[in-house]
C-alpha positions as CSV (number, residue, x, y, z in Angstrom):
1,M,60.4,-57.3,-16.0
2,N,57.2,-58.3,-14.0
3,R,53.7,-58.1,-15.1
4,P,52.3,-55.5,-12.3
5,V,55.7,-53.1,-13.0
6,F,55.0,-53.1,-16.5
7,V,51.3,-52.4,-16.2
8,G,51.7,-49.6,-14.1
9,A,54.5,-48.0,-16.2
10,M,52.3,-48.4,-19.0
11,A,49.5,-46.7,-16.9
12,I,51.7,-43.8,-16.1
13,C,52.8,-43.4,-19.8
14,V,49.1,-43.1,-20.9
15,A,48.5,-40.5,-18.1
16,A,51.4,-38.5,-19.2
17,I,50.3,-38.5,-22.8
18,L,46.8,-37.5,-21.8
19,W,48.0,-34.8,-19.4
20,G,50.1,-33.5,-22.3
21,L,47.4,-33.4,-24.7
22,D,44.6,-31.7,-22.7
23,G,45.8,-28.1,-22.9
24,I,46.5,-28.4,-26.7
25,V,44.1,-30.7,-28.0
26,L,41.1,-31.1,-25.5
27,T,40.5,-27.7,-23.9
28,P,40.9,-25.7,-27.2
29,Q,37.5,-27.7,-28.1
30,L,35.8,-26.5,-25.3
31,Y,36.2,-22.6,-25.6
32,R,32.6,-22.0,-26.2
33,L,31.6,-23.4,-22.7
34,D,32.0,-21.7,-19.3
35,I,35.3,-22.0,-17.7
36,S,33.7,-23.7,-14.5
37,L,32.0,-26.3,-16.7
38,V,35.2,-26.8,-18.4
39,V,37.5,-27.3,-15.2
40,F,34.5,-29.5,-13.9
41,I,34.7,-31.8,-17.1
42,L,38.4,-31.9,-16.7
43,H,38.1,-33.2,-13.2
44,A,35.0,-35.4,-13.2
45,V,36.1,-37.5,-16.3
46,P,39.4,-38.7,-14.6
47,F,37.6,-39.2,-11.5
48,A,35.1,-41.4,-12.8
49,I,37.8,-43.3,-14.6
50,M,40.0,-43.7,-11.3
51,N,37.1,-44.8,-9.5
52,L,36.9,-47.9,-11.9
53,F,40.1,-49.0,-10.4
54,F,40.4,-47.6,-6.9
55,Y,36.8,-47.9,-5.6
56,R,38.0,-50.2,-2.8
57,E,40.3,-47.8,-1.4
58,Y,37.6,-45.5,0.0
59,R,37.7,-47.8,3.2
60,H,40.5,-46.0,4.3
61,L,38.7,-42.6,4.4
62,K,37.4,-43.6,7.8
63,Q,40.9,-43.6,9.3
64,L,41.6,-39.9,8.3
65,T,41.6,-37.6,11.0
66,R,39.9,-34.2,10.9
67,E,43.1,-32.5,10.2
68,D,43.9,-34.8,7.3
69,A,40.4,-34.2,5.9
70,L,41.0,-30.6,6.0
71,M,44.2,-30.8,4.4
72,F,42.7,-32.8,1.5
73,L,40.0,-30.4,1.2
74,L,42.3,-27.4,1.0
75,L,44.7,-29.2,-1.5
76,A,41.7,-30.0,-3.8
77,L,40.6,-26.5,-3.5
78,F,43.7,-24.5,-4.0
79,G,45.9,-27.1,-5.8
80,G,43.3,-28.5,-8.0
81,A,40.3,-26.5,-8.7
82,I,41.6,-22.8,-8.2
83,G,44.9,-24.0,-10.0
84,T,42.9,-25.3,-13.1
85,L,40.5,-22.6,-13.3
86,A,43.4,-20.1,-13.5
87,I,45.2,-22.1,-16.2
88,V,42.0,-22.7,-18.3
89,K,41.2,-18.8,-17.8
90,A,44.7,-18.1,-19.1
91,L,44.2,-20.4,-22.0
92,F,40.8,-18.7,-22.8
93,L,42.3,-15.2,-22.6
94,V,45.0,-16.0,-25.2
95,N,42.5,-17.4,-27.5
96,F,44.8,-20.5,-27.4
97,K,47.3,-18.5,-29.8
98,A,50.2,-18.0,-27.2
99,L,49.9,-21.2,-25.5
100,T,53.9,-21.5,-24.7
101,V,53.8,-19.7,-21.3
102,V,50.4,-20.9,-20.0
103,V,51.4,-24.6,-20.8
104,L,54.7,-24.5,-19.6
105,L,53.2,-23.0,-16.3
106,Q,50.7,-25.8,-16.3
107,K,53.4,-28.4,-16.8
108,L,55.5,-27.1,-14.0
109,Q,52.7,-27.4,-11.8
110,P,54.1,-30.5,-9.9
111,V,57.4,-28.9,-9.5
112,F,55.8,-25.9,-7.8
113,A,53.5,-28.3,-5.7
114,I,56.5,-30.5,-4.5
115,T,58.7,-27.4,-3.7
116,L,56.0,-25.8,-1.5
117,A,55.1,-28.9,0.3
118,A,58.8,-29.4,1.2
119,V,59.1,-25.6,2.3
120,L,55.7,-25.2,3.7
121,L,54.6,-28.5,5.0
122,K,58.3,-29.6,5.8
123,E,58.0,-32.8,3.8
124,S,61.0,-34.3,4.3
125,Q,60.4,-37.4,2.2
126,L,60.2,-35.1,-1.0
127,V,63.9,-33.7,-0.6
128,P,66.8,-35.9,-1.1
129,Q,69.0,-36.4,1.9
């Protein structure tokens, strides 16, 4: 296996491990904080880390149309911020005791996103042909 493929695969593995740990390990430690602050932290830390690797890609933002920028904004708002607020609020409401349903819904979020993209946005690349 060549080195770039191996590094990419390892990065995906680390991201999956961290994603699996946040609802069980990290978020319960933050229960004393305001939910909005917890969601901000859960988004700001990965964003800061991501910028270490992808800061050069910001030059592509100039190529976005107004509609593209609006879609990115709506996706970030509804798919990211509001979705994470709902998940964290649900975890706080069950006092991190009945985690099964809440964590299952959180982990199925990509399935919902891909399905809705295929249905609502007619994204044909997502559906096998």
